[in-house]
N, C-alpha and C positions, 0 to 999 in steps of 0.2 A: 801096488803089490799088496796082496792080502796079508794081514797080520803085521804090517810094517808100522812101527810106532811113529808119532809125529816127529820126534827127535831124529829118528833114522831117516825119515823122508827128507827132513831139512838137510841132513848131512849128505844125502844123495843128490841134493841139488833141487829137490822139489820145492816150489814156493809155498810158504805158509801164510795163510790169510789171518792176520792178527786182528780181531775185532777191536773197534775203538770205543765201544760201550759195553757195559755188563747188564744193562737194563734196569739198574737201580736208580732211584732219584738222588739228586744231589744231597738232600738231607731229609730226615724224617718229618720235620716240621719247619715252618718259616723261621723259627728261632734258631734251629740247627743250621739252616742255610745261611742266615745272617752271620753267625759266628764264623762259619767256614769262609764266606766271601770277605768279610772284614779282615780276618787274619791273613788270608792270602793276599789281598790288595795291599795291606800295610807292609807285609814282608817284601812284596814286589817293589813298592816305593822305597823301602829301606835299602834295598840292593840295586836301586836304579842306576847307580854309577859304577856297578861292578859287572862287566860283561861276561865274567866267568862264574857267575852264580845263577842257577836256574831255580825258580820258584814256581810251583804250579800245584794243582789240586784236582781231585776227582778224575785223574787220568789213568787209563789202563796201563799197568806196569807188568811186564813179563820178565821172568827171571830164569827160565830154562830154555835155551836155544831150540827153536823148532816146536815147542810144546805150547800151543795156545790155551791149554787148560791150566797152566801154571801161571796164575796172575793174581793181582789184587789191585785195589784202586784207593790209595791213601787220600784222605780228605784234603790235607795240605802236606806238601813235602818240599824240602830244600836240598839241593845238591850243589856243593862247592866244587869248583874246578871243571865244570862243563859249560859250554857256550850257552849264554842266555838266549841269544837271538836265533838259534837253530830251530827250524820248523819241525814240530813233532806232532803226530797224531796219537802216538802211544810211546811208552818209554821201555826200551829194550836194554836191560842192565849190561848185557855182554857187549853191545855195540857202543854204549856210552862209556864203558870202562869202569863203572862203579854204580852202586846203589845209592839211595838217598843218605845224606848225613843226618837229617832230622825229619821226623814224621809226626804229624798231629792227627789224631783221630777224635772227632767230635762224637762221642758215644751217645747211644739212645737205647730205648727199650729193645729195638729189633737188632741192634749191632753190638750190644754190650758183651755178650759171651764171646763173640768172634773177636772183638777188639782186645779183650783182656786174656784171651787164650790162644786161639789159632794165629791171629795176626802178630801178637807179641812174640810167639815162638818163631814165626817166619822172620820178623824184623831182627830178632836177636840171633838166631841160629843159622839162618840161611843168608839173609841180606846184610847182616852185620851193621844195622843202622845205629849210628853212634848215640843218638838221643831220640827217645820215644815219649811223646806227651799225649795224655788223654784228658778230655774235658767233657764233663756232663753238665750242660747248661741248665738243666732242670733239677740238678742235685737229687736225682731219684735213684741212681744206680751205682754211683761211685762215692766213696767216703774216704778222703775229701773229694770234692767234685773235680779238682784239678790235680793231676798226678804226673810226675815226670821221672824218667829213668835214663841212666847213662850207662853205656856199655863199658864194663871193666872186666878184663880177664874172662871174656865170653859169657858174662852174666850181666843182667840188668840190675843196677844198684839205684835205689830211690835217690832222687835229687833233693838235697836239703833246701829248705826255704830260706830266703834272705829278705827280711822285712816283709814276710808274708808272700813273697814272690818266688817263682822257681827260675833260677838263672840258666840260660842256655849258653854253652861255650861255642856252639856252632854258629849262632847268629849274633852273639854278643848282646843279647837282649834278655829281659826277664819276662816270663809269662805270669800274668796276674788274673785271678778270678775276681770279677766285680759283679756279684749277683749272677745273672744269667749271661753276662758278657765276658768275653775273654779279651784282655787288653795286653799290649806290649809296652814295656817300660825300658827306657834308655838309661842305664845306670851311670854312664859318663855325663850325659846331659842333664841327668836328674829330673827327667820329665817323662810323662806318658806320651806315646806316639799317637797322633791323631789318625782316625780312619779317613778314608777318602771323602766320605760324606761330611765329616767334621771339618776337614781341610777346605772343602768347597764352601761350607757354611761360613767359615771364618773369612775366606777370601771375599765372599759376597758381602759380608758385613763391613769389611774394610772399604770395599768399593762404594757402598752406600754412605759410609761415614765421609769418604772423600768427596762424594757428590754433594752431601749436605754442607761440608765446609766450603766447597766451590760456590754453592748458591749463596751462602752467607757472605763470602768475599765479594761476590757480584752485587749483593744488596748494599753492602757498606760502600762500595765504589759508587753506586748510583746515588746514595744519599750524600756522599761527599761532593759529587758533581752538582 
């Protein structure tokens, strides 16, 4: 029908083809990609035992039923209370029943204005995202490079630092800027969470140490014999 809006077409039963990509790269530089991937993987591992927390990133998110032009793609987002293992090619807020509870945008030269203006308004006024974090790994566009906001009475209020870290009530972790890296701190455990690469390196080192000890034990046994 000529002049029919996407939303009207969806309401009338016409299928809407929601794209799964917006054509943008994951990050502006390898540094930005590293921050996004490490943060996403660390949060996925943190919630590995919770089947009702969904963590993802760089996924097309639509917030107006039937309108494929009303979308955005958060770098990292966390949704509490929706199934983790449900297969998704994109995120439809009206089907899931809620928008993200936390969003992280790793800002850059090309995304700064969008992150601190357009997206912030959408997260605050439309999607009602409880916590919004921004990180500038190159410390070129944001001062300070790590910023966090919590939704209170329909306004974003800056999150105060605790020991130099920004606490998140959504994930029960603290965000910490360490140079160009963004790290996650467990306040109850009193320790920094390892990235997957660090966990793999630590596990590999333990195996190597165990192998060395085994060889030493075998050598001592042979000498005793």
